N, C-alpha and C positions, 0 to 999 in steps of 0.2 A: 521443424519450428525451432528446435534448439540450435541447429546450424545457423539459422538466420540471426539468432540472438548473438552468437559468438562473432559472426561477421560484423554485426553492428558495433559490438564492443571494440573490435580491432580498429574499425574505421574511426571511432570516436577517440581512441588512443592516439592514432596518427594525427588527428586534428590538434590535439592539445600537447603533443610531444610524447614520445615513448617514455613511459614511467616517469612522467613529470619533467622530462628534459626538454628545453626549448632550443630550437635550431639556432645556429650561429648566424649573425649578420655582420657585414663589413661596411664600415662607413669611412669615406675618404675625407681627410682633413688636410688643408694646405695652410702654411704659416711662413712668415718671413723670418730669416735668421736674426736672433737677438730678441724676438718677441716671446710671449708665453702662449702655450696652447692648453686648452681645457677640454678634456675628454669626458663628456657627460654620460651618465648611465640612467637607466630607467628604474633604479632601485629606490624605493621609498622607505623601506624599513628592513631591519636585519633581525631575523629570529635568533633564538637562543643557540641553536645548533648550526647556524649558517656560518660560512666562512667565505670571504671574498679575497681573491688574489689578482693583482695586476702583474702581467708578464710582458716581456719585450723580446722581439726578434724571433727568428726561426727556431732558435734554441730554447725559446720561452724562458728567458732568464727572469727570475723573480725580482720584482721591484718593491711591491707592497703587499702585506698580508693583513687583512682586517677581520676581527672576530669579536666575540663578547659584546654583542649589541653595540656595534659601531665604534668600538675602541680599537685604535691601531696598535697591533701587538709588535710589529717589526717593519722596518724599511731596509732596503738594500741599495747599494751603489751601482749595481748592474755591471755589464762587461767592462773590464779595465777601469772601473770607477768612474765611468763617463757621466753617471747621473748623480754624483755626489753633490749635495746641497742644492739640488734642482727639483726634487720630487716633493709634491705636497698633495694631501688628500683632504677634501672637504668633509668634515665629520657629519654633516647633515645629508648631503647628496651623495657622498662617497665617490664623487668625480675626481679624476686624476689631473693634476696640473704640472706641466713641465715648464720651468722658468728659464729664461735666457737660453733658448733652444738653439742648437747649431745643426749643421748638416750631418754630424755624427749621430744625432738622435732621430734621424728619419728612419721609418720602417713600420713594422706591425706591432701594435699594442693590443693585448687581449685581457679582458676582464672575465674571470671565471667565478661563478657562484656554486658552492657545494654545500649540501645540507638537505633540507626538506625538498628542495627542488634543485635541478641542475640546469645551468644556463651559461652562455658565454656571449660576449660581444667583442668584435675586433675592429680596431681603428687603423687605417693605413695613412700614416702621417708623412707628408712631403714637405721638406724644408728648402726654401729658396733663398739664395744669398741676395744682399742688397744690390740694387741696380745702379750702375753709374749713369751720369748725365751724358747723353750723346754729344759729341763734339763735331760741329760742322766747320769745315775748312775749305779754302779755295784750292783747286788742283793746280799746283804751280806749273805743270807741264802745258797749261793752256796757252802760255805766252812763249813757248819755245820757238826757235827759228823755223822749225818745220811746220808748226801749226799756225803761226801768226799770219801767214799769208793766205791761209785757207778761208773760204767764204763763211764756213760754219763758225769758226772761232771769232769772227768779227760780230756775230749775232748771238752766240751762246756763251754761257758762263758754266764752266765745269766745277762741280762741287763734290765733296766727299764727306759722308757722315761716318764717324768711327767710334767704336767702344773697345775697351781693352779688358782682359781678364774676366770674361763672362762665360756662362754656360746655361743651357736649357732656356734660351731666350730667342726672341724674334726681333730683328731690326728692320724697320720699315720707313719708306718715304711716303708722305701724304701730300696731296694737293687739295687744300681745304679738308673735306671729310672723305675724299676719294683715295683709295690705296693705289699708289703708282708702282712700287716694287717692294720686295721683302726678301729676307733670308733668315732661315732658322737653323740653329745648331743645338746639338745635345751634348757636345763635349764640354768639359770643364776647363776654365782658364784659357780661352781662345780669344784672339782679337779679330774683330769684324770691321769691314769697311763696305759701304754701299754708295755707288756713284749716282750723280744726278746732273742733268744739264738743263739750264733754264735760260731764257732770253734776258739780256741786260735790262731791257725796259719792262720786264715782267711785272704785272700788277697783282697776280694771284698770290695767295698765302701758301707757304710750304712749311712742313714740319717733319722732323726726324724723330721716330718713336722707338724705344726699346721696351719690350714687355715680356713678362712671364705670366703664368696663369692667374696671378693675384695682384700684380703691381705693374706700373709703367712709368717711364720717364720720357719727357718730351722736350725737344729743343726746337724753337721756331727760327726759321731762316730770315736773316736780315740781308736782303739782296744788295742794297746800297752799300753795306759795309764790306761784303765779301767779293762782290762782282765789279770789275772795272775793265775798261778796254785795254788791250795790250799796248796801245800807243802811249800810255802813261807810264810804262815801265822802262827804265833806263838800264841797259845791259842786255845780255843775251844768254839763253839757256841752251846748252848743247848736251845731247844724249849720245852715249856710246856703249857698246857691249864690252863686258870684261874681257881682257886679252886683246882688244882691238887698239887701234891708234886713233888719236884725235888731233885735228889741226884747228887752231884758233886763229881765224883770219882777221885782219884789220883792214881799214879803209885807207891806210897810209900808202901813198905811191912813191914818196920821196922824203928824205930827211935832209934838212938844211944844216948848215955849219954849226949853229948854236943849239940845235934841237937835241933833246934827250928823251929816249923811250925806255920805259920801265915796265916789266911784267911782274905782277904781284899775285899772290894766292889768297883767296878768302874775301875778295871784293864782291860787288854785285853780280859780276859775270859768274855763271854757275855751270859746272860740268857734272852731269848725272851719269853714273856708271851702273849698268845693269848686269847682273850675273847671267850666265848662259842658261837657257831654258831647258828643262828636262822634257822628255816625250811623255805625254799623259798616258797612263795605264788604265785600261778598261777591264773590269773584272765582274763576275757574277756575284751578286749579294746573296749569299747563302742564308744569312740570318733571317730573311723574310720568306724563306721557302715554305714555312708552315702556315702562312696566312692564307685566308680564303681567296684573296685577289691573286695569289701566286699561281692558281690554277689556270688563269687566263693571261696574266701579265708576267713579264720577265723583269726582275729587279736587278739593276746594274749600278756600279759605282765607278766614277772616274777619279783617279787619284794622282797626286804628285807629291814629292817629298823634298824637303830642304829648299823651299822657295821663299821669295820675298818681293814685295812691290809688284804683284802680278794679279791677273784676273783669270779665274778658271770658269769656263762656260760650256753649256750643252747647246748644240744647234740642231734643228730639224730642217734639213736643207740649208737655206740661208737665213732662217728665222731663229732668233735667240729664244731659247726656252727658259734657261735659268743661268745664274752666274753668282760667283762669290769673289770678292776682292780682299786682299790683305796687304798691309804695309809693313808687317813685321819681317824680320830676317829669319831664315832657317825654320820655317813652319811647314807642317804637312797639311794638305787640303784634300777633301773628298767631297764629291758632288753626286747625289743620287739621281737616278732616272728610271722610270718604268715604261716599258714598251710591250706591245702585244706580241705573242709568239709568231703570228703570221704577218707581222708588220712589214710593209713593202717600202716605207719611206727611208730616206738616208739620214743617218745621225752621225754627228761628229763631236768630239770633245776637244776644246781649244784652250791652251794657256797662252797668255800674251802679256807683254809689258809695252810701254809706249813705242818701242821700236822693232820688236820681233814677236813672232808667235810660233807655236808648235801645235800640230793637229794630229789627232788619231781618229780614224774613221771606224765606226762600229760595224762589225760583222755579226748581224743578229743570229745567223745560222750557226756561227761558231760558238757564241756565248750562251745562247738561249735554246733550251730544249725542255719540253714538258713531259718527256718520256723517262720513266724510271731507269736508272743506271744499274740494272741487275744483270747477272750472268744469264745467258741463254740456257734454258733447261736442257737442250740437246747437247750444248758444250759440256755442261756439268755431267750429263749421263755418259757421254763418250769418255770424259776424263776418268770418271769412276770405273767405267768398264775396262779401260786400259790398265788402270791400277789393279783391278781384280785379276786380270789375266796374268800380270806380272807376279802377283802373290801366288797364284795357282801354280805357275811354272816353278817358283822357288820351292813350294811344298813338294811337287813331284820330284825335283832334283834331290831334295832332302830325303824323301822316301827311298829313291833309287840308291843313294849313297848308303843309307842305313841297311838296305837289303844286301848290298855287296859286302858290307863289313860283317854282317851276320854269317854269310856264306864262307867268307875267308876264315872267320873265327872257327866255324864248324869243321872246315877242312883241316885246320891245324890240330884240332882236338883229335880228329880221327887218326892222324899221323902219330 
C-alpha cells in the first residue's frame, strides 16, 4: 500500500513539473526588419524572492534582469552591443520588446524565472528584410532576327519578372488566382528572374508576386504597355557568342556617285554578346541526408558558377521540371532535384542563353546510393590480422636478437 502511495506521488510530481519546475516551450515569431517585436509571457505577478532574466542566443547572453517585485535592476546591450537602446520591458506584463529590429537580432530568446518556482519560455524570432516591388519587362530578344520569323513570336509576347538583392523569398507568376510558375531561394542578396509568355491579344489578368512567410509584393501585368508586334520595331537585334565573329548585313546592293554610307555604334541596331556557357555540374546534396525522405529519395543539386543572362533547368526526358533565370553577370546558380533511388527515367540539367545550351545527363547509379559507405568487416579483419602478424614477427626477431646478445656476452665473460 505504501508503494502505491509513493508511485502516486511521483506521477503527480511529473504532471506539475519536478519540484515545481515547468517544462520549456518554444514559440515561433516572425517580424519584418525595422519593426518592433513583443515577446509576451504568462507571468502575472512577481513574488519577493522571484527573479526573471531575459537571455539571447545559444550562448544565453543576458539582456534584462528583473527582481524586487517587478522593478528592473539592470539591462545589457548583448553581444557586440547590438541591443543598445533597443530593449524595453513592460513593468506590468514583464514582456520583452525589441525595437527597430534587424536580421542581426534574429534567433532564440529565453525567459527564465527563478525563485519559488522554476520555469522558462523560449521564442524563436525570424527577421525578414523588406520586399522589393517586382519589375516586369519585355524580353528584348523576342524581336531578334532569328525569332521574328518564327510563328510563335508572331503570336506570343515574352516577358520577364525580376527582383534584385533578395533572400528567403518565392517569386511567382499568377494567371488570375492560379499559380503558373514559381521559384524559391534561401540565399541572401541574390537576383531572380522568372519568364512568362502570353499572347498579344490576351484578355486574362496576370501578376508577378514576391513573398516571404509574412509579407508579399505584387505587380500586375499591363499587356498593352509591354507587348507589341515585332513589325513595329525599326532595327535589328543580333546575338553572338563571346569570341565569335559577327557580320552586320545591309540591303544595299550598289552605291551611287553621290551616296554616303556611315556605320555608327549605339543606334537602334543592337548586338548582344553572350559569354561561353560552362558545363552544369551535378552533385549529391549531402545536407539533406538526415531527413526522413532521404531514406527513399536521392537529393541532387545542379550547379554552375560565374554565369549571367542564362536559364538553368531540370528536365525529365523532354518535360521541364524546374528552372531559374538570372540577368546578373558572374553569379552562381544551384537548382535542387529529388529522385527515387530505383528511378528508371532519364534526367538532364541544361543551361542555356538565347543562342547556345550545355547539357549534363544524370547518372542515378553514379550519384545515388542508399547503402552506408562503411568498410567491409572482412576487410577490416584481414587488415588487422595482417598488422598483428607483422607485429608478432618483429617481437620474435627482437627476442632472437636479445638471446644472441646474451650468449655472446656470456661467452666473453667466460674467456
